[in-house]
C-alpha positions as CSV (number, residue, x, y, z in Angstrom):
1,M,117.7,75.6,80.6
2,S,120.6,73.3,81.1
3,M,120.9,70.8,84.0
4,Q,123.7,72.9,85.4
5,N,121.4,75.9,85.5
6,I,118.6,74.0,87.1
7,R,120.9,72.7,89.9
8,K,122.0,76.2,90.5
9,I,118.6,77.5,90.8
10,I,117.5,74.6,93.1
11,H,120.5,75.4,95.3
12,A,119.8,79.0,95.5
13,A,116.0,78.6,96.1
14,L,116.6,76.1,99.0
15,F,119.0,78.4,100.7
16,T,117.1,81.8,100.4
17,P,116.0,83.1,103.8
18,T,112.3,84.5,103.7
19,R,110.0,86.0,106.4
20,S,108.7,82.6,107.5
21,G,111.9,80.4,107.2
22,W,114.1,79.1,104.5
23,G,113.5,78.3,100.8
24,L,111.6,80.0,97.8
25,P,109.1,77.4,96.3
26,I,109.8,76.6,92.7
27,L,107.5,74.8,90.3
28,F,109.2,73.2,87.4
29,W,107.1,72.6,84.3
30,G,108.1,69.8,81.7
31,K,107.1,66.8,79.8
32,P,106.7,63.4,81.7
33,G,109.5,61.3,82.3
34,I,112.4,63.7,81.8
35,G,113.8,63.4,85.4
36,K,112.3,66.2,87.3
37,S,111.6,64.2,90.4
38,D,114.9,62.4,90.3
39,I,116.9,65.7,90.3
40,V,115.0,67.3,93.1
41,E,115.1,64.0,95.2
42,E,119.1,64.1,94.5
43,A,119.1,67.6,96.0
44,A,117.6,66.4,99.3
45,A,120.2,63.8,99.5
46,V,123.1,66.2,98.8
47,Y,122.0,68.6,101.6
48,R,121.1,65.7,104.0
49,M,117.4,66.6,104.2
50,P,114.6,64.3,104.9
51,I,112.2,64.4,102.1
52,E,108.6,63.6,101.4
53,V,107.2,63.5,97.9
54,L,103.5,64.2,97.8
55,S,101.4,63.8,94.6
56,P,98.0,65.2,95.1
57,G,96.4,62.6,92.6
58,E,97.9,59.8,94.6
59,R,97.6,61.0,98.2
60,G,94.3,62.8,97.9
61,E,92.9,65.0,100.8
62,G,94.4,62.9,103.5
63,G,98.0,63.5,102.5
64,Y,97.2,67.3,102.8
65,G,95.8,67.4,106.2
66,C,92.4,68.4,105.1
67,T,90.3,65.3,106.1
68,P,88.1,66.3,109.2
69,M,88.1,63.9,112.0
70,P,86.3,63.9,115.4
71,D,88.7,64.3,118.2
72,A,88.5,62.8,121.8
73,D,86.4,65.7,123.1
74,G,84.0,65.4,120.2
75,Y,85.3,68.5,118.3
76,I,86.2,68.4,114.6
77,S,89.9,68.6,114.0
78,Y,92.3,68.1,111.1
79,P,95.0,65.7,112.0
80,A,98.4,66.3,110.5
81,P,99.5,63.5,108.3
82,R,102.0,61.0,109.6
83,W,104.8,62.0,107.2
84,T,105.1,65.4,109.1
85,E,106.7,63.4,112.1
86,K,110.0,63.1,110.4
87,F,110.2,66.7,109.7
88,D,109.3,67.6,113.3
89,K,111.9,65.2,114.6
90,A,114.8,66.6,112.3
91,Q,113.6,70.2,112.4
92,L,114.4,70.1,108.7
93,G,112.9,68.7,105.6
94,F,112.2,69.1,101.9
95,L,108.6,68.7,100.8
96,F,108.3,68.1,97.1
97,H,104.8,68.3,95.5
98,D,105.0,66.0,92.4
99,E,102.5,66.5,89.7
100,I,101.1,69.3,91.7
101,N,98.7,70.3,89.0
102,T,96.7,67.0,89.6
103,A,95.4,68.8,92.7
104,P,91.7,69.5,92.3
105,P,90.2,72.7,93.5
106,A,89.3,70.8,96.9
107,I,93.1,70.5,97.6
108,Q,94.5,73.6,96.1
109,A,92.7,75.6,98.6
110,P,94.5,74.0,101.6
111,L,97.8,74.2,99.6
112,L,97.7,77.9,99.8
113,G,98.6,78.0,103.5
114,L,101.0,75.1,103.2
115,L,103.0,76.9,100.4
116,L,103.1,80.2,101.9
117,K,103.1,79.5,105.8
118,R,103.9,75.8,106.0
119,R,100.6,75.2,107.8
120,I,99.0,71.7,107.2
121,G,96.0,70.6,108.9
122,G,96.3,71.5,112.5
123,A,100.1,71.4,112.4
124,Q,102.8,74.0,111.6
125,L,105.9,72.7,110.0
126,C,109.1,74.3,111.1
127,G,110.9,77.2,109.2
128,R,113.7,74.9,107.8
129,V,111.2,72.8,105.6
130,R,111.6,73.7,102.1
131,Q,109.1,73.1,99.3
132,M,109.2,72.6,95.5
133,A,106.8,71.3,92.9
134,A,106.9,69.6,89.5
135,A,104.0,69.7,87.0
136,N,103.3,68.4,83.5
137,D,101.4,70.7,81.1
138,V,97.7,70.1,81.7
139,A,97.4,68.5,78.3
140,D,100.0,65.8,79.5
141,A,99.0,65.6,83.0
142,A,97.0,62.6,84.3
143,G,93.9,64.3,85.3
144,G,95.4,67.9,85.3
145,W,93.9,71.0,86.4
146,D,94.7,74.6,85.7
147,L,96.4,76.2,88.9
148,A,94.2,78.9,90.7
149,P,95.8,82.3,90.2
150,P,96.2,82.7,94.0
151,M,98.1,79.3,94.1
152,A,100.3,80.1,91.0
153,N,101.3,83.3,92.4
154,R,102.8,81.6,95.5
155,L,105.2,79.8,93.2
156,G,108.2,80.6,91.0
157,H,107.6,78.9,87.7
158,L,110.5,77.6,85.6
159,P,110.5,75.5,82.4
160,W,112.4,72.1,82.6
161,E,113.5,71.2,79.2
162,A,114.2,67.6,78.3
163,P,118.0,67.0,77.8
164,N,118.9,66.4,74.2
165,E,120.5,63.2,73.0
166,S,124.1,64.5,73.7
167,E,123.3,65.7,77.2
168,W,121.2,62.5,78.2
169,T,123.9,59.9,76.9
170,E,126.8,62.0,78.7
171,W,124.6,61.7,81.8
172,L,124.0,58.0,81.4
173,M,127.6,57.2,80.9
174,A,128.7,59.4,84.1
175,A,125.8,58.5,86.2
176,D,127.6,56.1,88.4
177,Y,130.9,58.1,88.6
178,D,129.8,61.7,89.2
179,P,128.1,62.0,92.6
180,Q,127.1,65.5,93.8
181,P,129.2,66.7,96.8
182,S,127.3,66.5,100.1
183,E,127.2,69.2,102.6
184,P,124.7,69.6,105.7
185,A,122.2,72.4,105.1
186,E,123.1,74.0,108.4
187,Q,126.6,74.9,107.2
188,I,125.3,76.4,104.1
189,E,122.7,78.4,106.0
190,K,125.4,79.8,108.2
191,R,127.3,81.1,105.1
192,V,124.2,82.5,103.5
193,E,123.3,84.4,106.8
194,K,126.6,86.2,106.9
195,A,126.4,87.4,103.4
196,W,122.7,88.0,103.2
197,N,122.0,91.5,104.4
198,A,124.3,93.4,102.1
199,E,123.0,91.6,99.1
200,W,119.4,92.0,100.2
201,A,119.8,95.6,100.6
202,K,121.2,96.1,97.1
203,A,118.4,94.0,95.7
204,R,115.7,95.9,97.5
205,G,117.2,99.2,96.4
206,I,117.2,98.1,92.6
207,V,113.6,96.8,92.8
208,S,112.3,99.9,94.8
209,G,113.8,102.2,92.2
210,F,112.3,100.1,89.4
211,I,108.8,100.2,90.8
212,R,108.9,103.9,91.5
213,A,109.9,104.4,88.0
214,K,107.5,101.9,86.4
215,P,104.5,101.6,88.8
216,H,102.6,99.6,86.1
217,A,104.9,96.6,86.9
218,L,103.9,96.2,90.6
219,H,100.6,94.2,90.0
220,K,99.5,92.8,86.6
221,Q,97.3,89.8,87.3
222,P,96.4,88.1,84.0
223,A,92.6,88.2,82.7
224,S,90.4,85.4,84.0
225,G,90.7,82.4,81.9
226,S,94.1,83.3,80.6
227,P,96.7,80.5,80.4
228,E,99.2,83.0,82.1
229,A,97.1,83.1,85.3
230,S,98.5,79.7,86.1
231,K,102.2,80.7,85.8
232,A,104.4,83.6,86.8
233,W,102.9,87.2,87.1
234,P,103.8,90.1,89.1
235,S,102.1,90.9,92.4
236,H,103.1,92.5,95.8
237,R,103.8,89.0,97.0
238,S,105.7,87.7,93.9
239,W,107.9,90.9,93.8
240,E,109.0,90.2,97.2
241,A,109.9,86.7,96.1
242,A,111.7,88.0,92.9
243,T,113.8,90.4,95.1
244,R,114.8,87.8,97.5
245,A,115.8,85.6,94.3
246,L,118.1,88.5,93.0
247,A,119.8,88.7,96.3
248,S,120.0,84.9,96.7
249,A,121.6,84.8,93.2
250,R,124.4,87.0,94.3
251,V,124.9,85.4,97.7
252,H,125.3,82.0,95.9
253,A,127.8,83.5,93.1
254,M,125.3,82.9,90.3
255,S,125.7,84.8,87.0
256,E,123.6,87.8,86.5
257,A,121.7,86.0,83.7
258,D,120.9,83.0,85.9
259,G,119.8,85.5,88.7
260,D,117.5,87.2,86.3
261,M,116.0,83.9,85.1
262,F,115.5,82.9,88.8
263,A,113.8,86.3,89.6
264,A,111.7,85.9,86.4
265,A,110.3,82.7,87.7
266,F,108.1,84.6,90.2
267,V,107.1,87.8,88.1
268,G,107.6,86.7,84.5
269,S,110.4,87.2,82.0
270,G,108.7,90.2,80.3
271,I,108.8,92.3,83.5
272,I,112.2,91.0,84.4
273,G,113.3,92.3,80.9
274,E,112.2,95.7,81.9
275,L,114.0,95.5,85.1
276,I,117.3,94.5,83.3
277,T,116.9,97.6,81.0
278,Y,116.3,99.9,84.1
279,R,119.1,98.5,86.0
280,A,121.6,99.1,83.1
281,D,120.3,102.7,82.8
282,A,120.1,103.5,86.3
283,D,123.8,102.6,87.1
284,L,123.3,102.4,90.8
285,P,126.3,102.5,93.1
286,D,127.1,99.6,95.4
287,P,125.6,100.8,98.7
288,T,128.2,99.2,100.9
289,A,131.1,100.8,98.9
290,L,129.4,104.1,98.9
291,L,129.1,104.0,102.8
292,D,132.7,102.9,103.1
293,G,133.8,105.9,101.0
294,K,135.0,103.7,98.2
295,V,132.9,105.2,95.6
296,A,131.4,108.7,95.2
297,W,127.8,109.4,94.2
298,K,125.5,112.5,94.0
299,P,121.9,112.4,94.3
300,D,120.0,112.8,91.0
301,F,117.0,114.9,91.6
302,K,115.9,114.6,87.9
303,R,115.7,110.8,88.5
304,L,114.0,110.3,92.0
305,D,113.7,106.7,91.5
306,R,117.6,106.4,91.4
307,T,117.8,108.5,94.5
308,F,115.1,106.5,96.3
309,A,116.8,103.2,95.3
310,V,120.2,104.5,96.8
311,V,118.5,106.1,100.0
312,G,116.7,102.7,100.6
313,S,119.6,100.4,100.2
314,T,122.1,102.4,102.3
315,T,119.3,102.7,105.0
316,S,118.9,99.0,105.1
317,I,122.7,98.4,105.5
318,M,123.0,101.0,108.4
319,M,119.9,99.6,110.2
320,N,121.4,96.1,109.9
321,D,124.9,97.4,111.2
322,V,123.0,99.0,114.4
323,Q,121.2,95.7,114.9
324,T,124.5,93.7,114.4
325,D,126.3,95.9,116.9
326,G,123.7,95.2,119.5
327,G,121.7,98.5,119.4
328,A,122.2,102.2,119.3
329,D,124.4,102.5,122.4
330,K,126.9,100.0,121.3
331,A,126.8,101.1,117.6
332,K,127.7,104.6,118.7
333,K,130.9,103.2,120.1
334,N,131.8,101.3,116.9
335,T,134.1,103.3,114.8
336,K,133.5,101.6,111.6
337,T,129.6,101.9,112.1
338,M,129.8,105.7,112.9
339,K,132.1,106.4,109.8
340,R,129.4,104.9,107.8
341,W,127.0,106.9,109.9
342,D,128.6,110.2,108.9
343,V,128.3,109.3,105.2
344,F,124.9,108.2,105.4
345,T,123.8,111.3,107.4
346,K,125.5,113.5,104.7
347,L,123.7,111.7,102.0
348,L,120.4,111.8,103.6
349,T,120.6,115.6,104.5
350,E,121.2,116.5,100.9
351,V,118.3,114.5,99.8
352,A,116.1,116.0,102.4
353,N,117.1,119.5,101.3
354,N,115.7,118.7,97.8
355,A,113.3,115.8,97.9
356,V,112.2,115.5,101.6
357,D,109.5,113.1,100.8
358,L,112.0,110.4,99.8
359,C,113.4,110.5,103.5
360,W,110.3,109.5,105.3
361,S,111.0,105.7,105.6
362,S,114.4,106.2,106.5
363,A,113.6,108.7,109.1
364,K,111.1,106.2,110.6
365,S,113.9,103.5,110.7
366,I,116.4,105.9,112.3
367,A,113.9,106.7,115.1
368,R,113.0,103.2,115.7
369,A,116.7,102.3,116.0
370,G,117.3,105.1,118.5
371,M,120.0,106.7,116.3
372,H,118.1,110.1,115.8
373,N,120.7,111.8,118.0
374,A,123.8,109.6,117.2
375,T,125.7,112.7,115.9
376,P,125.0,116.5,115.9
377,D,124.4,116.3,112.2
378,S,121.9,113.4,112.5
379,A,120.1,115.3,115.4
380,V,119.6,118.4,113.0
381,L,118.4,116.1,110.2
382,M,115.9,114.5,112.5
383,R,114.7,117.9,113.7
384,K,114.2,118.8,110.1
385,L,112.2,115.6,109.3
386,L,110.1,115.5,112.4
387,P,107.3,117.6,111.0
388,M,107.1,115.5,108.0
389,I,106.9,112.3,110.1
390,N,104.0,113.8,112.4
391,A,102.2,115.0,109.3
392,V,102.2,111.7,107.6
393,E,101.1,110.0,110.8
394,G,98.5,112.6,111.6
395,K,100.1,113.6,114.9
C-alpha cells in the first residue's frame, strides 16, 4: 500500500461517523522503524487535534486507567490517567496506541471498552476522540502478544509496507518542502455530515443484499489458535464497521478500489472479494436517483436479495428526509419530499404484492416516522402491511 493510499485511509477513518462518535479505529501492521508513528502523528497536526501516544509496554496498567485506588470515601475506584485532561478540555483528540500488541492480557481486557466505547478507568472520553494503533508482527515486537479475537475484531487491520528505496529517497528530499495542508477537524466533520446519509443508505443496501445472498459471510470467526484470529474477520460488529468504511470512502471521494481495501480492513480481503463480485452482478440502482425519477428500476422477484437491498436503501433515504424536514407534519408540506414519497410508495406496494416479508422493516420505519397516512396510497399500503407487523410482533 502506497503512502498516498495510507493517508487517504487515515483521513477517511478519522472522519467516519459511528454510533458512539467519530472515527473507525485502524491498526497498521508493519516492520519496526518504517514511519508508522510519524505519519499518524502528522495527521493529528494536520487536523489540529491534541494527540496522546500510548504504548502498553511503556505505560503499563496506569496509562490505561486500570489501576485500582481507594478514594476519599474508602471505595475502590479507577482514576482516569492525567493525559485524558487535554481531550476533555478540547473536546477533541487523537489517541494512538503504538505497539499495541505489547499489551498483555491484563491490559487487553480494559482496551475492549476503550476501543469500542471510549471508556477508560472511571472516565468517558468524548465522541470526538479518535483512535488508531500500530503493531509490529509478533516475531518483531518487543514482548509481543497475539491479540485476543474480541480485541482484534474491534479494529480494522491494514498492512503498512516499508517504502522502497525510490519512495524513501523522494520523501527524504521533499520532507522539508512538502507540508500537508492543515484544516480544523470541525470543518471536515460538517462536510461529512452533509454528505453522509445518502452514501450510508447506499452502502447499507449493498451490504444487506450481499448478506441476504451469502449468509455464510455474516460471521466467520477463525478457529482458536489460528493466526487469523488476531487479524480481520467478519462478525456482526465488524460488518457494521466495513459498511461505514464503504460509505466513508465515497464521502471522501476515494476510488472504489481504495474503498474496498478500507472495508477489507474490518472483515478480511476474501469476504470483500465476494462482495465485489456480488456488487458487479447485482447492478443496483442509485437509490437517490431512483427516488428522484432519474433512473427506472423494477423489483426482481427471482433475486430477492437485490430487491431487499433497494427497498432498504430507499427506506433509509426517505426516513432521513422526514427527519431532516423536522418530522412527518413538515415533511408532508415539502414538495420534494412528497414527490419522492410517491415513488417510494409505488415501489414498496409492488414489492408488498409479491414478497411482503421484504417490507416488514420498512413498514416499521414508516409507522415510527408517522408517515403511515401521508398519502392515500401509503395509507392503503400500511393497511395491507399491518397484519404482518402484528403477526411478527405477536399482537
